C-alpha positions in Angstrom: 20.3 0.2 -57.1 23.5 -0.5 -57.3 24.6 -3.6 -54.2 26.9 -0.7 -53.1 24.2 1.8 -52.6 21.6 -1.0 -50.9 24.7 -2.2 -48.6 25.1 1.6 -47.5 21.9 2.0 -47.2 21.4 -1.3 -44.6 24.7 -0.4 -43.2 22.8 3.2 -41.9 19.2 1.5 -41.0 21.4 -1.1 -38.8 23.8 2.1 -37.5 20.4 4.0 -36.7 18.0 1.2 -35.5 20.1 0.4 -32.5 19.9 2.5 -29.4 18.9 6.1 -29.8 18.9 9.3 -27.4 15.4 9.9 -28.8 12.8 7.9 -26.7 15.2 6.3 -24.3 14.2 7.6 -21.1 12.0 5.4 -18.4 10.2 5.8 -15.4 9.6 3.6 -12.5 9.0 4.3 -8.6 11.6 3.7 -6.1 10.5 1.8 -3.1 9.8 4.7 -1.5 7.4 5.5 -3.9 9.1 8.4 -5.9 10.2 8.6 -9.5 13.0 7.1 -11.1 14.4 8.1 -14.2 16.4 5.2 -16.4 18.4 5.9 -19.6 18.7 3.3 -21.8 20.6 4.5 -24.6 23.7 3.1 -25.7 26.7 5.9 -24.8 23.9 8.8 -24.9 25.5 12.3 -24.6 25.4 13.6 -20.5 22.4 15.8 -19.3 22.3 19.3 -18.1 19.0 19.6 -17.1 15.7 17.4 -16.3 12.4 18.4 -15.2 9.4 16.9 -14.8 5.9 19.0 -15.8 1.8 18.7 -14.4 -0.2 21.0 -16.8 2.5 22.8 -17.7 4.1 23.7 -14.6 7.4 22.6 -13.2 6.9 19.7 -10.3 10.3 19.5 -10.4 13.7 20.6 -11.8 17.5 19.9 -11.7 20.6 20.8 -13.6 24.0 19.6 -13.7 27.3 21.6 -13.9 29.0 20.0 -15.8 26.4 17.8 -17.7 26.6 14.3 -15.8 26.8 11.1 -17.3 24.0 9.6 -15.9 21.9 6.4 -16.6 19.6 6.5 -13.3 18.1 9.5 -11.3 15.9 9.7 -8.4 13.6 12.1 -7.2 15.5 13.0 -3.5 18.8 11.8 -4.7 21.7 14.6 -4.7 24.3 13.1 -7.4 27.4 15.1 -7.2 26.9 18.6 -9.6 23.4 18.3 -9.2 21.6 21.4 -8.6 17.8 21.2 -7.1 16.1 24.2 -8.6 12.1 23.6 -8.1 12.0 20.7 -5.2 9.2 17.6 -5.9 5.9 18.5 -5.3 4.0 15.3 -5.9 0.7 15.6 -8.0 -2.2 13.7 -7.7 -1.7 9.9 -8.6 -4.0 10.4 -11.8 -2.0 14.1 -12.8 -0.5 13.5 -16.7 2.9 14.0 -16.2 5.9 14.8 -18.5 9.9 14.1 -18.2 12.3 15.8 -20.6 15.6 15.4 -20.2 18.0 18.0 -21.8 21.4 16.2 -23.2 24.3 17.9 -23.9 23.8 17.6 -27.7 20.5 19.8 -27.2 17.9 17.0 -27.7 15.3 16.9 -25.0 13.7 13.4 -24.5 10.7 13.1 -22.4 8.3 10.4 -21.5 4.3 11.0 -20.5 3.1 9.1 -17.5 1.1 8.9 -14.2 2.3 7.5 -10.4 -0.6 5.6 -10.7 0.1 3.6 -13.8 3.8 3.1 -11.9 2.0 1.2 -9.2 2.9 -2.6 -9.0 6.5 -2.2 -10.0 5.3 -0.7 -13.6 7.7 0.8 -15.6 7.4 3.3 -18.4 8.7 3.1 -21.7 8.1 3.9 -25.1 4.4 4.5 -24.4 3.7 1.5 -22.4 3.7 0.2 -19.1 5.4 -2.4 -18.8 6.5 -5.3 -16.0 9.8 -4.7 -14.5 11.0 -8.1 -15.7 9.6 -7.0 -19.2 11.2 -3.9 -18.8 14.8 -5.2 -18.0 14.3 -7.2 -21.1 14.5 -4.4 -23.0 16.9 -2.5 -21.4 19.2 -5.3 -21.9 18.9 -5.0 -25.4 21.6 -2.6 -25.6 
């Protein structure tokens, strides 16, 4: 491989290795015990829709008109443009939940979690439950 091709490959890997809209969402609980969704991506596309499912059934679903640039969204909050399609239906604490977010570019990042797993200030991010401090360190990388 020529030197210039190597430089091009390394530049592409570096550019793609930063924040992305793929697995950028995290989940934690508000002080009132409701899920709060946090986007950790750098400059991710706007959100058009978000939903939480338990056993393939919607337990919460919202849409945005027009699409909204959000960094955080909590169940029960009503940011401008939010249209609640399915009101929050609190599942059992051990129920496996999936948050899916539809972005303006058509991608649909998702994160799986349980409400019990978020106790004591834990945050579900990239397949792990992190302490609040660990999550803030990860989030600060962007």
